[in-house]
Phi, psi and omega in degrees: 000137181270124177271178184299322182293316179294323179296319178293319179298316179296320178297318178295320179294320178295318179297317178297318179295318179295320178295318179295318179295320178297317178297317179299314181295323178296312179296317180298320178297317177296322179296316178297318178299318180297317179295320178296314179296321178297319177297318178295320178297313180294328179294332178278357179237076186292345180284349180287141173287170180300317180294319179294317179298320178295321180292317177298315180298318179298313180294320178299314180298318179298313180295318181296318180291324177296318178296316179300315179301314180299314180296318180293321177295323175297320178295319179296316179299316180294320178297320178295318178298314179297320179299316179296317179297316180294321179295320179296316179295320178299316179297319178299313181295322179296317178295319179296318178296319178297318178298316180295320178295320178296319179295317179295318179297319178296318179295318179296316178296320178296317178296318179296319178294320178296316179295319178296320179293320179295318179294320179294321179291321179288330182287339182283000000 
């Protein structure tokens, strides 16, 4: 029988696998786009020999993939920075809300004690 901890572990592993597969498909898609663009570039240069066109395509793909890698890493860094900023702001708001709830609860208890004392004084 699978307990809750093993179920959570399996869920985390599935999530990691899905993220890895998504990354693979994303990179593969960019690689295919780079090859297609390289082919289009070489087609516009009919004076290139087959070997020259292959070399241009190879260099284009390398440069395109390096640029894509750079852009994606920048996006990941920015997403991480935003996540940290949002978590810090969330913690601040949560603490402020807790303080306000504590103040309201204290006020309600003080009012209840006051009303109880007033009712007790009037009952005598």
